[in-house]
KOLNUNU-635963 format. One line per field, with one value per residue (C-alpha): residue in three letters; x, y, z; residue number from 1. Coordinates in nm, 2 decimals, always signed. Example, Ala and Ser with C-alpha at 12.3 -4.5 7.8 and 13.67 -1.06 7.14 Angstrom:
% KOLNUNU-635963
type: (Ala|Ser)
x: (+1.23|+1.37)
y: (-0.45|-0.11)
z: (+0.78|+0.71)
seq: (1|2)
***
This chain:
% KOLNUNU-635963
type: (Met|Asp|Val|Ser|Arg|Ile|Ser|Arg|Asp|Ile|Ile|Leu|Thr|Leu|Ser|Gly|Thr|Ser|Leu|Ala|Phe|Phe|Glu|Arg|Leu|Asp|Phe|Ile|Leu|Thr|Gln|Phe|Phe|Lys|Phe|Pro|Ala|Arg|Arg|Glu|Leu|Pro|Ile|Cys|Leu|Phe|Thr|Trp|Lys|Leu|Leu|Gly|Gln|Asp|Glu|Asp|Ser|Pro|Ser|Tyr|Ile|Glu|Tyr|Trp|Ser|Arg|Leu|Asp|Ala|Phe|Phe|Ala|His|His|Gly|Phe|Thr|Leu|Trp|Lys|Arg|Ser|Asp|Glu|Tyr|Asn|Gln|Ser|Ile|Thr|Gln|Ala|Gly|Leu|Pro|Ala|Pro|Ser|Asn|Tyr|Leu|Phe|Ile|Pro|Ile|Asn|His|Pro|Asp|Tyr|Thr|Gln|Arg|Leu|Ser|Glu|Phe|Pro|Val|Pro|Asn|Gly|Leu|Val|His|Ala|Ala|Arg|Lys|Asp|Lys|Arg|His|Tyr|Val|Ile|Arg|Val|Leu|Ser|Ala|Gly|Gly|Glu|Gly|Leu|Asp|Thr|Leu|Asn|Ile|Met|Arg|Leu|Leu|Asn|Thr|Ser|Pro|Asp|Asn|Leu|Leu|Ser|Asn|Asn|His|Ile|Leu|Leu|Met|Glu|Glu|Ile|Val|Tyr|Gln|Asp|Ile|Val|Phe|Gly|Val|Phe|Pro|Leu|Leu|Gly|Asp|Ser|Leu|Gln|Tyr|Ala|Met|Met|Pro|Phe|Leu|Gln|Gln|Ser|Ser|Val|Glu|Asp|Ile|Val|Leu|Met|Ile|Met|Gln|Ala|Leu|Glu|Ala|Val|Ile|Tyr|Ile|His|Ser|Lys|Asn|Val|Ala|His|Arg|Asp|Leu|Phe|Met|Asp|Asn|Phe|Leu|Val|Glu|Trp|Ser|Pro|Glu|Ser|Thr|Leu|Gly|Gln|Ser|Trp|Thr|Arg|Pro|Arg|Val|Tyr|Leu|Ile|Asp|Phe|Glu|Thr|Ala|Val|His|Phe|Pro|Asp|Asp|Val|Asp|Pro|Ser|Asn|Arg|Leu|Val|Ser|Gly|Leu|Pro|Phe|Pro|Asp|Asn|Ile|Tyr|Arg|Arg|Gly|Arg|Ala|Pro|Glu|Leu|Leu|Ile|Ser|Asp|Ser|His|Met|Tyr|Cys|Pro|Phe|Arg|Leu|Asp|Met|Trp|Gln|Phe|Gly|Phe|His|Leu|Met|Gln|Met|Phe|Ser|Lys|Thr|Gly|Ile|Glu|Glu|Leu|Asp|Thr|Met|Trp|Leu|Pro|Leu|Arg|Tyr|Glu|Asn|Pro|Ala|Tyr|Arg|Pro|Thr|Ala|His|Glu|Val|Phe|Gln|Asn|Trp|Val|Ile|Leu|Leu|Leu|Glu|Phe|Arg|Arg|Glu|Arg|Tyr|Val|Gly|His|Ile|Pro|Val|Ile|Gln)
x: (+0.42|+0.34|+0.59|+0.64|+0.57|+0.94|+1.05|+0.80|+0.93|+1.29|+1.19|+1.00|+1.30|+1.53|+1.30|+1.29|+1.66|+1.85|+1.79|+2.01|+1.74|+1.45|+1.45|+1.49|+1.24|+0.98|+0.89|+0.88|+0.67|+0.42|+0.39|+0.39|+0.23|+0.01|+0.18|+0.19|+0.50|+0.69|+0.61|+0.24|+0.26|+0.34|+0.71|+0.75|+0.58|+0.44|+0.26|+0.13|-0.01|-0.20|-0.39|-0.76|-0.73|-0.91|-1.04|-0.71|-0.52|-0.45|-0.72|-0.66|-0.88|-0.71|-0.36|-0.43|-0.64|-0.33|-0.18|-0.46|-0.27|+0.05|-0.10|-0.31|+0.02|+0.11|-0.22|-0.39|-0.72|-0.76|-1.09|-1.36|-1.32|-1.66|-1.51|-1.18|-1.24|-1.42|-1.35|-1.55|-1.54|-1.89|-1.94|-1.64|-1.80|-1.64|-1.26|-1.10|-0.96|-0.62|-0.57|-0.59|-0.95|-1.24|-1.61|-1.67|-1.93|-2.11|-2.14|-2.24|-2.34|-1.97|-1.97|-2.05|-1.75|-1.51|-1.58|-1.55|-1.23|-1.22|-0.92|-0.70|-0.47|-0.33|-0.05|-0.28|-0.53|-0.72|-0.66|-0.76|-0.56|-0.64|-0.97|-0.78|-0.78|-0.48|-0.37|-0.11|+0.10|+0.36|+0.66|+0.93|+0.92|+1.17|+1.44|+1.21|+1.10|+1.41|+1.46|+1.10|+1.14|+1.46|+1.29|+1.00|+1.25|+1.43|+1.12|+1.01|+1.34|+1.35|+1.35|+1.21|+0.90|+0.80|+0.82|+0.50|+0.55|+0.62|+0.30|+0.43|+0.23|+0.40|+0.51|+0.55|+0.73|+0.64|+0.87|+0.79|+1.09|+1.18|+0.85|+0.84|+0.49|+0.44|+0.16|+0.00|-0.29|-0.61|-0.73|-1.03|-1.06|-0.80|-0.74|-0.87|-1.20|-1.23|-1.19|-1.46|-1.74|-2.02|-1.94|-1.81|-1.93|-1.59|-1.55|-1.27|-1.12|-1.13|-0.94|-0.69|-0.59|-0.56|-0.34|-0.12|-0.06|+0.01|+0.27|+0.42|+0.45|+0.63|+0.87|+0.96|+1.04|+1.23|+1.44|+1.53|+1.64|+1.34|+1.13|+0.79|+0.73|+0.36|+0.26|-0.11|-0.39|-0.51|-0.18|-0.26|-0.50|-0.70|-0.84|-1.18|-1.34|-1.41|-1.72|-1.77|-2.07|-2.26|-2.18|-1.87|-1.62|-1.31|-1.11|-0.91|-0.81|-0.45|-0.32|-0.07|+0.14|+0.14|+0.26|+0.63|+0.64|+0.81|+1.01|+1.38|+1.64|+1.97|+2.25|+2.36|+2.70|+2.53|+2.54|+2.18|+2.25|+2.32|+2.01|+1.84|+1.65|+1.52|+1.22|+0.86|+0.76|+0.59|+0.63|+0.47|+0.21|+0.05|+0.12|-0.21|-0.12|-0.08|+0.27|+0.48|+0.67|+1.00|+0.84|+0.75|+1.10|+1.26|+1.32|+1.69|+1.62|+1.75|+1.52|+1.48|+1.23|+1.17|+1.05|+0.84|+0.68|+0.57|+0.41|+0.22|+0.11|-0.04|-0.21|-0.53|-0.52|-0.55|-0.84|-1.03|-0.93|-0.88|-1.24|-1.30|-1.37|-1.08|-0.82|-0.52|-0.61|-0.71|-0.39|-0.15|-0.12|-0.02|+0.36|+0.36|+0.27|+0.54|+0.69|+1.04|+1.10|+1.35|+1.08|+0.85|+0.85|+0.97|+0.72|+0.87|+0.82|+0.45|+0.40|+0.54|+0.31|+0.02|+0.12|+0.13|-0.20|-0.37|-0.24|-0.39|-0.72|-0.72|-0.71|-0.93|-1.18|-1.34|-1.19|-1.46|-1.80|-1.71|-1.52|-1.17|-1.20|-0.95)
y: (-2.07|-1.72|-1.55|-1.18|-0.92|-0.83|-1.19|-1.23|-0.92|-1.04|-1.38|-1.21|-0.98|-1.27|-1.46|-1.17|-1.09|-1.42|-1.71|-1.92|-1.92|-2.04|-2.40|-2.35|-2.06|-2.25|-2.45|-2.15|-1.94|-2.21|-2.33|-2.00|-1.77|-2.01|-1.88|-2.11|-2.31|-2.18|-2.50|-2.42|-2.11|-2.06|-2.10|-1.83|-1.52|-1.71|-1.96|-1.67|-1.49|-1.79|-1.85|-1.88|-1.80|-2.11|-2.44|-2.61|-2.34|-2.36|-2.19|-1.82|-1.83|-2.13|-1.99|-1.63|-1.75|-1.92|-1.57|-1.42|-1.46|-1.33|-1.00|-0.97|-0.97|-0.66|-0.50|-0.58|-0.75|-0.92|-0.84|-1.10|-1.33|-1.36|-1.59|-1.62|-1.29|-1.06|-0.92|-0.69|-0.53|-0.38|-0.46|-0.24|+0.07|+0.34|+0.39|+0.68|+0.96|+0.87|+1.14|+0.86|+0.75|+0.99|+1.01|+1.24|+1.51|+1.47|+1.09|+1.00|+0.65|+0.58|+0.50|+0.13|+0.08|+0.19|-0.14|-0.37|-0.50|-0.71|-0.93|-0.89|-1.18|-1.40|-1.16|-0.91|-0.89|-0.60|-0.53|-0.28|-0.12|+0.16|+0.20|+0.27|+0.05|-0.10|-0.34|-0.60|-0.73|-1.01|-0.83|-1.10|-1.47|-1.75|-1.51|-1.37|-1.01|-0.86|-0.62|-0.49|-0.45|-0.25|-0.03|+0.04|+0.13|+0.36|+0.54|+0.58|+0.72|+1.05|+1.33|+1.24|+1.08|+1.44|+1.58|+1.71|+1.52|+1.19|+0.98|+0.66|+0.52|+0.51|+0.16|-0.03|-0.36|-0.67|-0.97|-1.33|-1.56|-1.51|-1.34|-0.96|-0.80|-0.45|-0.26|+0.03|+0.27|+0.15|+0.39|+0.42|+0.34|+0.29|+0.57|+0.34|+0.30|+0.67|+0.74|+0.50|+0.71|+0.46|+0.38|+0.72|+1.08|+1.24|+1.55|+1.62|+1.85|+1.58|+1.34|+1.60|+1.69|+1.32|+1.25|+1.54|+1.38|+1.04|+1.21|+1.36|+1.01|+0.89|+1.18|+1.11|+0.74|+0.80|+1.06|+0.78|+0.56|+0.34|+0.21|+0.05|-0.17|-0.22|+0.15|+0.11|+0.31|+0.04|+0.07|+0.42|+0.47|+0.77|+0.87|+0.89|+0.94|+1.31|+1.27|+1.65|+1.61|+1.49|+1.81|+2.02|+1.97|+2.19|+1.94|+1.71|+1.35|+1.27|+1.00|+0.73|+0.48|+0.12|-0.23|-0.23|-0.61|-0.57|-0.25|-0.22|+0.02|+0.13|+0.27|+0.63|+0.51|+0.31|+0.52|+0.62|+0.45|+0.12|+0.13|-0.15|-0.48|-0.77|-0.99|-0.94|-0.79|-1.12|-1.47|-1.50|-1.76|-1.53|-1.19|-1.04|-0.67|-0.48|-0.53|-0.25|-0.30|-0.37|-0.66|-0.83|-0.86|-1.14|-1.24|-1.14|-0.80|-0.52|-0.22|+0.09|+0.03|+0.40|+0.43|+0.12|+0.30|+0.58|+0.34|+0.17|+0.50|+0.60|+0.26|+0.32|+0.70|+0.62|+0.39|+0.59|+0.96|+1.03|+1.12|+1.43|+1.65|+1.87|+1.81|+1.91|+1.65|+1.38|+1.39|+1.43|+1.05|+0.95|+1.02|+0.79|+0.50|+0.56|+0.23|+0.36|+0.41|+0.68|+0.91|+0.88|+1.18|+1.15|+1.19|+1.54|+1.64|+1.53|+1.71|+2.03|+2.00|+1.96|+2.28|+2.47|+2.34|+2.42|+2.77|+2.81|+2.67|+2.93|+3.20|+3.06|+2.80|+2.58|+2.27|+2.01|+2.14|+2.46|+2.77|+2.83|+3.15|+3.42)
z: (+3.77|+3.64|+3.42|+3.48|+3.21|+3.20|+3.15|+2.88|+2.69|+2.73|+2.58|+2.29|+2.22|+2.20|+1.97|+1.73|+1.72|+1.72|+1.49|+1.72|+1.99|+1.77|+1.86|+2.23|+2.24|+2.05|+2.35|+2.58|+2.35|+2.28|+2.64|+2.84|+2.58|+2.38|+2.07|+1.77|+1.70|+1.39|+1.20|+1.25|+1.03|+0.66|+0.59|+0.32|+0.18|-0.12|+0.11|+0.32|+0.02|-0.11|+0.22|+0.15|-0.23|-0.34|-0.21|-0.25|-0.06|+0.32|+0.53|+0.59|+0.90|+1.05|+1.02|+1.13|+1.43|+1.56|+1.60|+1.81|+2.14|+1.99|+1.87|+2.19|+2.38|+2.17|+2.24|+1.91|+1.86|+1.52|+1.36|+1.34|+1.04|+0.87|+0.61|+0.41|+0.24|+0.48|+0.83|+1.06|+1.40|+1.43|+1.80|+1.90|+1.76|+1.55|+1.57|+1.76|+1.55|+1.39|+1.13|+0.87|+0.87|+0.83|+0.76|+0.46|+0.56|+0.22|+0.26|+0.62|+0.51|+0.48|+0.86|+0.81|+0.59|+0.86|+1.03|+0.73|+0.57|+0.24|+0.25|-0.06|+0.00|+0.28|+0.38|+0.55|+0.84|+1.00|+1.37|+1.64|+1.92|+2.15|+1.96|+1.63|+1.32|+1.16|+0.88|+0.97|+0.68|+0.67|+0.53|+0.57|+0.64|+0.60|+0.48|+0.20|+0.18|+0.34|+0.05|+0.08|+0.46|+0.41|+0.15|+0.39|+0.66|+0.43|+0.33|+0.69|+0.81|+1.00|+0.91|+0.57|+0.73|+0.82|+0.47|+0.33|+0.00|+0.18|+0.10|+0.27|+0.56|+0.90|+0.99|+1.32|+1.32|+1.52|+1.51|+1.58|+1.53|+1.16|+1.06|+1.05|+1.05|+0.94|+1.11|+0.92|+0.97|+0.81|+0.53|+0.30|-0.06|-0.34|-0.58|-0.86|-0.68|-0.60|-0.97|-1.09|-1.25|-1.20|-0.84|-0.71|-0.76|-0.78|-0.99|-1.23|-0.97|-0.71|-0.94|-1.05|-0.70|-0.60|-0.90|-0.81|-0.46|-0.62|-0.84|-0.53|-0.39|-0.70|-0.71|-0.34|-0.38|-0.71|-0.53|-0.29|-0.58|-0.52|-0.81|-0.72|-1.03|-0.95|-0.97|-1.06|-0.92|-0.68|-0.50|-0.39|-0.10|-0.01|+0.33|+0.18|-0.16|-0.19|-0.42|-0.45|-0.67|-0.37|-0.19|-0.19|+0.09|+0.10|+0.31|+0.08|+0.15|+0.16|-0.08|+0.02|-0.18|-0.06|-0.14|-0.21|-0.26|-0.61|-0.53|-0.59|-0.44|-0.58|-0.37|-0.45|-0.59|-0.87|-1.19|-1.31|-1.64|-1.46|-1.24|-1.44|-1.37|-1.57|-1.56|-1.47|-1.13|-1.05|-1.19|-1.54|-1.44|-1.18|-1.34|-1.44|-1.49|-1.81|-1.95|-2.07|-2.40|-2.22|-2.03|-2.36|-2.50|-2.29|-1.93|-1.96|-2.11|-1.88|-1.84|-1.63|-1.35|-1.30|-1.66|-1.61|-1.31|-1.54|-1.79|-1.52|-1.37|-1.70|-1.75|-1.54|-1.62|-1.99|-1.92|-1.66|-1.70|-2.06|-2.16|-1.95|-2.25|-2.15|-2.43|-2.22|-1.96|-2.19|-2.39|-2.09|-2.03|-2.39|-2.33|-2.03|-2.25|-2.52|-2.64|-2.60|-2.23|-2.28|-2.43|-2.12|-1.89|-1.53|-1.25|-1.18|-1.54|-1.54|-1.21|-1.35|-1.66|-1.42|-1.24|-1.56|-1.67|-1.34|-1.35|-1.70|-1.56|-1.29|-1.55|-1.82|-1.71|-1.45|-1.29|-1.23|-1.15|-0.96|-1.06|-0.92|-0.70|-0.80)
seq: (1|2|3|4|5|6|7|8|9|10|11|12|13|14|15|16|17|18|19|20|21|22|23|24|25|26|27|28|29|30|31|32|33|34|35|36|37|38|39|40|41|42|43|44|45|46|47|48|49|50|51|52|53|54|55|56|57|58|59|60|61|62|63|64|65|66|67|68|69|70|71|72|73|74|75|76|77|78|79|80|81|82|83|84|85|86|87|88|89|90|91|92|93|94|95|96|97|98|99|100|101|102|103|104|105|106|107|108|109|110|111|112|113|114|115|116|117|118|119|120|121|122|123|124|125|126|127|128|129|130|131|132|133|134|135|136|137|138|139|140|141|142|143|144|145|146|147|148|149|150|151|152|153|154|155|156|157|158|159|160|161|162|163|164|165|166|167|168|169|170|171|172|173|174|175|176|177|178|179|180|181|182|183|184|185|186|187|188|189|190|191|192|193|194|195|196|197|198|199|200|201|202|203|204|205|206|207|208|209|210|211|212|213|214|215|216|217|218|219|220|221|222|223|224|225|226|227|228|229|230|231|232|233|234|235|236|237|238|239|240|241|242|243|244|245|246|247|248|249|250|251|252|253|254|255|256|257|258|259|260|261|262|263|264|265|266|267|268|269|270|271|272|273|274|275|276|277|278|279|280|281|282|283|284|285|286|287|288|289|290|291|292|293|294|295|296|297|298|299|300|301|302|303|304|305|306|307|308|309|310|311|312|313|314|315|316|317|318|319|320|321|322|323|324|325|326|327|328|329|330|331|332|333|334|335|336|337|338|339|340|341|342|343|344|345|346|347|348|349|350|351|352|353|354|355|356|357|358|359|360|361|362|363|364|365|366|367|368|369|370|371|372|373|374)
***
């Protein structure tokens, strides 16, 4: 017997809001909707993340394909899985305008990349709805990830989600039993990739303006008492790589901060001097990032996560943007890497130093390969 759309929505709502219904609803969901039983999906975030990572890991394709019908019910088509690491949607054509994804006018060959998605880990999958492209990410499963979910909700709260300095992607939530999926607009390259001199043709001006936006993002989350703890350049995305040396475009891509998996939030009533954490952002055996001095002391050592953010922010900048030949730029990142966290500048202080420096450039010299027009 057919089940009405209204009945289906009621069942789905109950499955997403009440753990007490899980066992009884499992039969209904799997029989009427052809959705997977909960036991057929990874039980926790760590298991999700490892999908397809090596030959010994569970198959990414196998597990995500079980969710095709579930996301189709919500209007999403999961992209074709070429293998464990690559997805595409070439037959569907280019996406409709979304104000997040663009083809740079000086790089028309970029078109093909709009329909390709390299899979970073088992938590994410590309999808399409109403001719627009999205990334679906597992935010919570098995009771894990609730802190991250609440932080994402906080940073997406109105009216702050309308602020010009809010560089956080809008999020839609889809719930299946105890799993919460976040749906985000699909963007272009990472800021790290956009800065790579041998792969991208971005000018000094391009990079300066993108870093300014990245600093705005850090200022915003820190104002909300949120520390990221994985604040490297590959966790910033840009709508497109400007590559002005290929041809000047006056339109600038917006920069967004992503991946709050390791983030922490402190209530307003916690004294700033007590906003401390301990331990590595990820377990030691899988942590491959550069380690700030405070992370090398001991697992029990308490440190300021906001100062850690600034050390991490300066990590790639010291590697990739400290040899421009402009002394004021090349030396700006050194304080971010100070061994004593208390001596590191805040994001707001770095931003103000940038503003002063850019005003000096307007008066005295060029920024990048073009003059600043007076």
